[in-house]
Every structure is written in C-alpha cells, then in structure tokens.
C-alpha positions in Angstrom: 100.5 91.6 70.7 98.6 92.7 73.7 98.1 90.2 76.5 94.4 90.5 76.5 94.2 90.0 72.7 96.4 86.9 73.1 94.2 85.7 75.8 91.0 86.1 73.6 92.8 84.4 70.6 93.6 81.3 73.0 90.1 81.4 74.2 88.6 81.2 70.5 91.0 78.5 69.2 90.5 76.3 72.2 86.8 76.5 72.4 86.2 73.3 70.2 89.6 71.9 70.8 90.1 68.5 73.2 92.0 69.1 76.4 95.6 70.5 76.0 98.7 68.7 76.8 99.4 68.7 80.7 102.5 71.0 80.5 100.7 73.4 77.8 97.6 73.5 80.1 99.5 74.5 83.0 101.2 77.3 81.4 97.8 78.3 79.8 96.1 78.2 83.2 98.9 80.4 84.7 98.7 83.0 82.0 94.9 83.2 82.5 95.2 83.6 86.1 97.7 86.5 85.7 95.4 87.9 83.1 92.6 88.2 85.8 95.0 89.3 88.5 96.1 92.1 86.2 92.4 93.3 85.5 91.6 93.1 89.0 94.5 95.3 89.7 93.1 97.9 87.2 89.9 97.7 89.1 88.2 95.9 86.1 86.2 93.7 88.2 83.4 92.8 85.8 86.0 92.2 83.0 87.9 89.9 85.3 84.9 87.7 86.3 83.9 87.5 82.8 87.2 86.3 81.6 87.3 83.8 84.1 83.8 82.2 83.4 84.7 82.3 79.8 88.1 80.5 80.3 86.4 77.9 82.5 83.6 77.3 80.2 85.4 77.3 76.9 88.7 75.6 78.1 88.4 74.0 81.1 88.2 74.6 84.9 91.5 75.0 86.5 92.8 75.7 90.1 94.8 78.8 89.2 92.0 80.5 87.2 89.3 79.6 90.2 91.7 80.9 92.7 92.0 84.3 91.2 88.3 84.6 91.0 87.8 83.2 94.5 90.4 86.1 95.7 88.5 88.7 93.8 85.2 87.8 95.3 86.9 87.7 98.5 88.5 91.2 98.3 85.1 92.6 97.2 83.2 91.1 100.2 81.3 88.6 98.3 82.2 86.0 100.6 79.7 83.1 99.6 80.8 83.4 96.0 84.5 83.4 97.3 83.8 80.2 99.2 82.2 78.3 96.3 85.1 79.4 94.1 87.8 78.2 96.6 85.7 75.0 97.1 85.9 74.5 93.2 89.6 75.4 92.9 90.6 72.8 95.7 88.6 70.3 93.9 90.7 70.9 91.1 93.8 71.0 93.1 93.8 69.8 96.9 97.3 71.1 97.3 96.7 74.6 96.3 98.2 76.3 99.3 96.8 79.7 99.1 93.4 78.6 98.2 93.5 76.2 101.3 94.6 79.1 103.6 91.9 81.8 102.2 89.3 79.0 102.5 90.5 78.2 106.0 90.1 82.0 107.0 86.7 82.1 105.6 85.5 79.0 107.4 87.1 80.6 110.5 84.7 83.6 110.1 81.9 81.3 109.7 82.8 79.3 112.9 83.5 76.0 111.2 86.5 75.3 113.2 87.1 71.9 112.2 87.1 72.5 108.3 89.2 75.5 108.8 91.7 73.7 110.9 92.0 71.0 108.2 92.6 73.8 105.4 95.1 75.7 107.7 97.0 72.4 108.6 97.2 71.7 104.6 98.2 75.2 104.0 101.0 74.8 106.6 102.4 71.5 105.1 102.3 72.9 101.6 103.6 76.4 102.1 105.7 75.9 105.6 107.6 79.0 105.3 104.6 81.1 105.7 104.4 82.3 109.4 100.8 83.5 109.2 99.4 79.9 109.0 101.5 78.9 111.8 100.3 81.7 113.9 96.9 81.1 113.0 97.0 77.5 113.9 98.4 78.6 117.2 95.6 80.7 117.8 93.3 77.6 117.1 95.3 75.7 119.4 94.9 78.3 122.1 91.3 78.5 121.9 91.1 74.9 122.5 93.4 75.2 125.4 95.7 72.9 124.0 98.9 74.3 125.4 101.6 72.0 123.7 100.1 72.7 120.4 99.9 76.5 121.0 103.5 76.3 121.9 104.7 74.2 119.0 102.7 76.4 116.4 104.0 79.5 117.8 107.6 78.4 117.7 107.0 77.5 114.1 105.7 80.9 113.3 108.8 82.6 114.9 111.2 80.3 113.0 109.4 81.8 109.7 109.5 85.3 110.6 106.6 86.2 113.0 107.5 88.9 115.5 106.3 88.3 119.0 105.9 91.9 119.6 102.8 91.5 117.8 101.2 89.7 120.6 100.9 93.1 122.6 98.3 94.3 120.1 96.1 91.1 120.6 93.5 91.3 123.6 93.2 87.4 123.3 96.9 86.6 123.9 97.2 89.3 126.6 94.7 87.3 128.3 96.1 84.1 127.6 99.5 85.1 129.3 97.5 85.0 132.5 95.8 81.5 131.8 97.4 78.6 134.1 97.8 76.5 131.1 98.7 78.7 128.2 100.5 81.3 130.1 103.6 79.2 131.2 104.4 78.1 127.5 103.7 81.6 126.3 106.2 82.7 128.7 108.7 80.1 127.9 108.6 81.1 124.1 109.1 84.7 124.9 112.1 84.1 127.1 113.6 81.8 124.6 112.8 83.7 121.4 112.2 87.3 122.5 112.8 90.0 125.2 111.6 89.3 128.8 110.4 93.1 129.0 107.7 91.9 126.4 106.6 89.4 128.9 106.5 92.0 131.6 104.3 94.3 129.5 101.8 91.4 128.7 101.8 90.4 132.2 100.8 94.1 133.2 98.3 93.9 130.4 99.7 97.2 129.0 99.9 97.1 125.5 102.7 99.7 124.3 
C-alpha cells in the first residue's frame, strides 16, 4: 500500500476517534512528518501544507508534524507563518531541539536577541553535538562583548566539529580579532586548537 494512501486511511479512521495511546501517537506523528517531508522533497508544497493541516485538525497537533510545516514555510521564505508554526511545535514539545534552533535563527533575524538566545541555549542543551548552535552562541556572546562566554562557546563548537578556518570568511570575526577584549581569547583558541598561520592572516585582515 502506498504511503500516501496509508496516511489517508489513518486520517480517515482517526477522524472521530479518541486520542491514540502515547506510543502509537508518537509513531503516527513521525510517519505523518515523514510524509510531509517527502512531499516537500517532490516540491508538492500545497499537498504538504494541506496534509499537515488535515492531520493536525483530524488527529491532533503534534510537534513533529508542526515542525515539518514550519520548516517548509521557512524554506519558502514565509517567515511569519514559519515562526507561528515553530511556536506551535514548541508549545507541544518544548524540548524539540530543531524547532528551538530554527526559531532562534528567525528571532535573530528579527532582532529579538534575548528570545533567540534562550532558544539557542535550549538547542545546545538538547542537541549538544551540533557545532552550529555553539558557534551561533559564540557570535551572540561576542556581540555583547562577553569574552569568556565567546571563548567557551567557540571551544564547544570546535569540539563538535567546527573548523576554525571558517573565521576567515567572516568580516565580524576578522574585526573581533583586533578587539582588546575579544582578540586575546580568539588568539588563544586559535593557538591551542588551530594553526598560528590562521591567526596571522586574521590579524593582517587578509582572508584567503
């Protein structure tokens, strides 16, 4: 039986049913989220949104489905709708790491720094092996001029796979290396975890 047909039958059968048991509910939500992801991969955007809305209405709202809907809105540049869907996903599951990270990035774009940082800190706690969240927190700390936090988050990012050479591509970090507070900690991290030639290039402000 084709996945779409199976999902349609499940939706129909559960339209008038009571809430499913917790373990079955989780499995159902994951399957529905995978269906939306598959539709989006085939550029069936309207079908994906319709499926998500139908599932949420007829079965129940769930973080996996709401996250996939939010992610699709985000990828299509529909940022207000994406933020609303992320809000709903996180309301269902405050520990949904991907939703926390994505919402944090959107909030950063809107200049809502405190809310963004709270989401990114949650994402780093929930999914600590993803370097990008630690690096984003390092950037937030640097923007505040908090040198110790910048160093701590940058080291965490490196430990989880961040490549220090990436700093060369950032005008912000190339500027920070000359800052009297941030510069010494950036230099220390590079000397300990990287190549001193990178520090020389950053100090010369000459990206490769």
